[in-house]
N, C-alpha and C positions, 0 to 999 in steps of 0.2 A: 263768298269765302268763308273757311273757317277760323275760326276766333283763336283757335291753337296755334295757328299759322301765322298768326302776327306777334307771339310772344317774343320770338326770337329779333323780331324788328323793333319791339319797343326795348328790350334789353338793349340794342347796341344803341337804340336812340338817346336812352338814358347815360350810358357812356361818354356819347358825345355832349352830350349837354352839361355834365359834369366836367370833364376832362379838355374841350376842345379851345384853342385860344381864341374863339370868338365870343366866350364868354363873357370875355372883358370889356369887350366893346357893348354888348346886350347890357352889362352892370354899369358902364359908363353913362348909358342913356336913361338909367332909372329915373330921370324927373319928368321924361316923356310919359313913362309908360305906368308907372308905379304910382299907386293910388293916392293922394293928399290924406286921407283919412288913418292912413296905416301907419304903423312905425317904422323910420327908414332904417332899422338896423341892418349890419353890413351883413349879418348871416342869411336874414329875411331876403333881403335884395339878390343876394346872390343865388340863394336856392330857387328864386321866382326866375333869374335869369337863365339857369339852368332847364328850369320848367319850361321857359319858351322857347328856348334854343332846341331841346327834345324834341318838343312839339310841330318848330320849323322844319327839322332832319325828318320826321315821319312826314309833314306834307309834301316835301320837295322830293323825298326818295319814291313818295307815291305818284307821282305824274308819270313817271316813264312808265310805271305799273298799269294806270289809268288809261293810257295811249294806247298800249298794248290790248287790253280789255275791250276796247272802245273800236279797233282797227281790227281785230284777229277775228274771223268768220265763226269760230268754235273757242273759245279763250277757257284754258284750262287754270283752275283753281292753283295747281302746283306751281305753272309757271308765273301767273302773277306773285304769287307769293316769293319765288324766287329773283323775280326783277326786282320787288319793293326790298327784298333783304340785301340784296346786290347795292342797290342804290342806297341803302342806309350805310353799309359798310363803307361803300366809298365817300359817303360825304365825312364818314367818321375817323377816315386814314388821317386828317391833319391834327387827331386827337391823341393817337399811337403815342407818339413822343411822350407826351404826359402822362400819358397809361402806364409807360413802363418806367418811368418815374417814380411814379406813385407805387408800382408794385415793387421796385429794388429797394423803395424806405429811403430814399434820398431826395 
């Protein structure tokens, strides 16, 4: 698959990582995953939480695309990318109210 096809997927996943309501859950569990040698500053922990959530979004959204690629006789790259993007957008829907709040300045 073309690397440029993944740019929208990564952009949407980053938005999900930053604005998702689930980032609070990942943040609260930082004693489980955050390394002891790193300074536990809230800004660093938050950004690491957003990165974890972004990565999980890309991984979960890629499952339907991988299944299509595996089960299709002749998988097309455009279809795989579209499925992956649709899955990423679907996982990002809970973050939209926070995105709209941030864009409105309130």
